[in-house]
C-alpha positions in Angstrom: 12.5 -0.4 15.6 15.7 -1.5 14.0 16.7 -5.1 13.5 20.0 -6.5 12.4 19.8 -9.1 9.6 22.8 -11.2 8.6 23.5 -12.6 5.1 24.2 -16.4 5.2 26.6 -18.1 2.8 23.9 -18.1 0.1 23.4 -14.3 0.5 20.0 -15.0 2.1 18.6 -13.1 5.0 16.2 -14.3 7.8 13.6 -11.8 8.9 13.0 -12.0 12.7 9.9 -13.5 14.1 9.0 -10.0 15.6 9.0 -8.3 12.2 7.2 -11.3 10.5 4.5 -11.1 13.1 4.1 -7.3 12.9 3.8 -7.4 9.2 1.8 -10.7 9.1 4.4 -12.3 6.8 4.0 -16.0 5.9 6.3 -18.4 4.0 5.9 -17.7 0.3 5.0 -14.0 0.7 6.9 -11.7 -1.5 8.8 -8.5 -0.7 9.7 -5.7 -3.0 13.2 -4.3 -2.5 14.3 -0.7 -3.4 17.7 0.8 -3.0 17.6 4.4 -1.8 21.2 5.8 -1.4 22.9 3.4 0.9 19.7 1.8 2.2 17.7 -1.2 1.2 14.0 -0.9 1.8 11.9 -4.0 1.9 8.1 -3.8 1.5 5.6 -6.6 1.5 4.0 -6.9 -1.9 0.2 -6.8 -1.6 -1.6 -10.1 -2.0 -3.9 -8.3 -4.5 -2.5 -5.5 -6.6 -5.9 -3.7 -6.4 -5.7 -3.9 -2.6 -2.9 -1.4 -2.7 -5.2 1.1 -4.3 -8.2 0.4 -2.1 -9.2 3.6 -0.2 -6.6 5.7 -1.9 -9.1 8.5 -2.9 -11.3 8.2 0.2 -12.5 11.5 1.3 -11.3 13.3 -1.8 -14.8 14.4 -2.8 -16.2 14.5 0.7 -19.4 12.8 1.9 -21.8 10.8 -0.2 -24.3 13.7 0.1 -21.8 16.2 -1.2 -20.9 14.0 -4.1 -24.6 13.5 -5.0 -25.2 17.2 -4.9 -22.2 17.8 -7.2 -23.5 15.3 -9.7 -27.0 16.8 -9.7 -25.5 20.3 -10.3 -23.5 18.9 -13.3 -26.7 17.2 -14.7 -28.6 20.5 -14.4 -25.8 22.3 -16.3 -25.8 19.7 -19.0 -29.6 19.9 -19.4 -29.4 23.7 -19.8 -26.6 23.5 -22.4 
């Protein structure tokens, strides 16, 4: 989906209702802007900085049972050492 945005006399842009609705943007929300080559990439800033990290490592270690088994194995190794 591509939208055309126009700069007004104050160099401001208006984001279309379709995009605001899709990204759940509200007045006062902040966007981060990054320039990559000849592109400007806008991303909504997370309401909570920790929210961006939530779930990042999910599944890295497998299931809860697998994690518990690994911890038990480490504890056994520590006790033998």
